[in-house]
N, C-alpha and C positions, 0 to 999 in steps of 0.2 A: 504494500500500500504506500503510495506516494501522494502527490497532490497534483492537480491540474490547474495551472496558473495561466490566465489570459494576459498577454502583453498588449496593452492598449495605449492610446495617446493620439494627439493630433497628427496629421501627416507631416513627414519630414522632421521628426524629433529623434530618429535613430532606432525605432522599434525593430525593423527588420535587420538592421546591422547587429543589434544586440541579440536578436533571435539566432542569427547565423553563428554568432560567437558562442552563445550558450549551447547550442546543439552541435556545433562544429560541422555544420552542413551548409550547403548553398541552396537549401530548399526555398528560402524566402528571398525574393529579389529585392535588393536594396537599390533604390533609384531616387533621383532628386525630382520627383513629381508626385502629386497626390494620387492615392489609390493604386500604387504600383502593386499592392497586395490585394488580389481580388478574392481569393479563397483563403480561409484561415490555414496556416501551415502548422502542422503538429510535429513536435519533435521530443524525443526522450533524451535526457542527459543523465549520466551517472553522477551520483552524489559523492563528492570527494570526502573521504573520512580516513584520517591517518590511523585511527584505531583499528580499522579492518586490516590494514597492512601489518601492523604489529601482531595482531592475533594470528594471522596466517603464517607469519614467520615462526612464531612459537609452536604452532600445531603442525608446521611443515605441510600446509594445505596445498594440494595440487592446483586448485583453481580459486581465484578471488572473484566474488560476484557482489558488486556494490548495489545498493538500492537505487532506484531511478525516479526522476521527476519528469512530468510532462509539461511542456510549455506550448502555448498556442499563440501564434502571431496573428493578431486580429487587425484587419485593415484600419487605416486612420479614420477616426470619427471627425465630424465637422459640426459647427454650429447648425442646429436644425435636424440633427440625426434622429432625434426622437420622433420627428414628423416625417421621416423618410428622406431627408436631404442626404446627398451623397449616396452611400450604400448603407445608410443607417439601420434600417429595420433588420437587415440580414446580420449585421455585426452585433447589434444588441442581443439577438438570439444566440450568437456564438458566445458572448460574454456570459449569458445566463447559464450556460453549460459548465462553466469553470468554477472551481472551489475558491479561488482568490484572484485578485486583480493586481498585476504589476503595471502601474501607471508610469510610463516613461515620459519625463518632461525635459524639455530642452533647456539646458543651463550653460550654453556656450554661444558665443558670437561667431558668425561666419557669413560674410557677404555672398559667398558662392552657393550657400544652401538657403533656399527661400523658406520663409515661414508663412503658413497659410493665413495667419492673422496680420502679417506685415510688421510684427514687432516681437522682441524677445522678452517675454514676461511669463515665467513658469507658473506663478500663482494664478494669473489670469487664465492660463491654459488649463490648470487643474479645475478652476471654476467652470470653464466651458464644458469640459467633459462631465463633471459632477452634475451640472445643471441638466444636461441631456439625459443622464441616467436617472435623475430625480423625476424629470418630466415623464419619462417612460414608466417609472414605478407608480407615479400618481395616476397615470392613465390606466395602468393595469389594475390597480386596486379599486379605483372609482367604478370601473366596469363590473366589479364583482359584488359591490355593496348591496345593490337592490335585491339580487337573487338570494344572498345570504340573509338579509333582513327578513325576507319572506319565510325562509326555512327556520330562522331563529324564533319568529313569532309562533311557528308551529311546534316549537318545543325541541327542535333538533339541537342536541348538546354540542356536537362538533361544529355546527354552523355558528353557534353562540361564541365558542372559543375562537374560531377563525375571525369572526366579526370584531371581537374585542382586540385581537392583535392587529387587524387591519386598521381599525380606528386609531389605535395608538401610533401606528406608523404614519398614518395620514396627517396627524397633528404635526409631527416633525417635518414631514416632506413639504407641507404647506408653509412651514416657517423657513424653508430653504435648507433643511438639515437632512443628512442621509439616514436611511433606515437602520444602519448599524448602531445608531445611538439609542435605539429602542431598548429599554430594560426588559430583558426576557428571563423568566424563571427557568430553571433546568427542566422542569416538567413541560414547559411550553416550547422548548427549543425545536423539537421535531416539527411541530405544527408551523412554527415561524419559518423554518427553513423551507417548508413546502410552499410557502408563498412565492419563492424564487425571485426575491427582490434583488435588483442589480446593486443598489446602494447598501444592501445588507452584507455584501461580501467584504471580507477583510481586504485592506488596501496596503500595498507596498509602493511607495513612490521611489522610482529609480531616476536619480538625477544624472542625466547624461552630460558630462562636463568635457572641456577640452583636455588634451593630454597632460598639460602642466598642472592641472588641478585634480588629477585622478586619485591622489592620496587623501587629501583633506577637504576637497571641494572648493567652492568659491562663493562670492557674495550672493549669486543667484541660487545656488544649492542651499545656502544658509536660510534663505527665505522659505524654501520648500520644507526644510527640517522644522522650522518654526511652525509652519502650517500643519505638518504631520503631528507635532506634539500637541497642538491645540485640539485636534480631533481624535487623538488616541490611535493614529495610524503609525506606520513605520516608514523610514526613509533611508536609502543607501546611495552612496556616490559611486558611479562607475564612469569610465570612458569607453564608450562602445567601440571607438576606433582602436584603442589599445587592446580591448578584449578580442576584437576580430584578428588582430595581429598575433596575439598569444595563441589563439585557437588553431592556427595553421602550423605552429611550431611543434616539433617532436617533444615529448614530455621531458627528455633530458636537457633540452635547450630552454624550456620555459622558465626555469628558476634563474638561469643566467640573465635572461631578458628582463625578468622582474627586478633582479638585483641592480641591473644597469640603469633602470629608470626609477629606482628608489621605492618599489612596492614590495610588500611582504607576501602578498598572495593575489591571485586573480580576483576581479570583482565578482565573478561567478560564485565564489565561496561565500561572499557577504550576502549575495542575493539569496542563496539557498538557506544559510543560517537564519536570516531574517524571515524567510518564508516559513521555516519550521516554527519559529516563535509565533508567527501570525496564526498558524493553524494548530498550535499545541501538539506538534508531532515529536516523537522520540524514536530512537533506533535501538533495536536489540540485535544480537548476533547468534548465528549457529556456526560452530567451528569443529572441524575434524580433518583427518588426513586427505579426504577427497576434496573438500571445498570449505572456504570461509565465506560466509554470506551475511549481508546486512539486510534487515527487514525494518520497514517503517510502520509505526502504529500511532494511534492517537494517545496522547498523555492520559493516564488514568485507566487504560485498558487492562483488564485482568488476564491472567495467564491463559485460560481456555480460548478467549477471543484472539489473543496474540498468536496462539497456535493455529487458529483458524485462518490466519493470513497466509500460512504456508499451505494448508489444505483443510478443507471443511471436515474431513474425517478426523483430523487431529483435535478439532474442537468437540465434535460429537462424542468421541471416545476418550476425552481427556482424563488422565489419572493424576498426573503430577508433572511438575517441571523441575528438572535438575538445574540449579541456578548458581552461577558464579558472577560476582560483580566484576566489571571490566578491570578496575584497578587491582583487584586481588588476582585475577587471571594473569595479568602482566607481571605483577610484583612477585608472584609465586611460580612463574614460568610454566603455567598451564594447569590442566585439570588435576594431574597427580599431585602437584605441589599444593593446590588449593584444598584437596581432600586431606592431605597430611596436616595442613594447618587449621583444619576445621572451618574452612571458608566455602565449602561445597554444601549447598542447602537444598533440601527437598521442599518445594512449595506447592500448595494446593490450589483449589479453584478460586479462592478469594485473593490470591496474591496479585498485587498491582505491579506490573512489569516496570522496572526502572530503566532510564536511559543508559545504554551501555551494557546491560545484562547479557551474559553469555548463557544461552539456554539450550537444554536438550529435553524434548517432550516425550513423556511416556503416555501411551494411549492404547485403549482396547480396540481391536478390530471387529 
């Protein structure tokens, strides 16, 4: 289990360049004109995790299999997209299918790259996209109200619950605030998610800066970070141009390139880590002589459900999980050392899997 993240933004902000770098493919055409991306491009990218390499070295694993994330490059939205301008309706539908939104905003000056609004103002760009998504959500919810009110008057409990959530979302949307600010109780989460609101999705602002600002950002990206802090979103700084250059280098040359330009890691790593934080994702590992493998689950998931990520039979027949914390596995040089030191645990159905756990599941067939 990973997550599906839609890359959105106005035309010519660097979305497709970033997508190409993230997926290390040329599937998305990067060109200096609006709507160069006509269909959403989908790409999987391996999640870099140094822990997996260390575990594989200790276990002498034959194969290393990282977990993967899915990125969707969605064509540039424009003002009026919620009313069908540009290719708006199609792309709003593509966003609806994603778990989170990576909103790329242009934080660089370049006279050779046109801006659809004629000026460089990342906060205004954010507001343009957010407004279109809010209008689309308003339209979607207002069209459902009449039918739900009728059902609610007839005593339909589910309709009453949905109507209450919709009305709470409408209050915020009419004030120009995104639906992700609606306070939702844990028991309401599933019903709220079923509303499929665009502005309820977690947002990561990706500040695309010039090469010289790739480490700490610039004045424009600082404005985006401030905006993100105000609304409880996340923001990261990357240079799509640098990322595209890193992507085509052999792994052994990437570190030298990063060192030469004063960066400690690719921007991809920051995007992934922040994406994990947004969706409350954690990683556990299965390790053996055949393979070392990473698995992504939602934070708070119990052992049987974590086992089910590997195969549904593991969850159905779950008996117990043999568990070693990552730090103990490394410090004690593997399973045998962990057992000898008393760090090998047997956990039952109520065990909440922790980030970095090394697990082996026992199950009945």
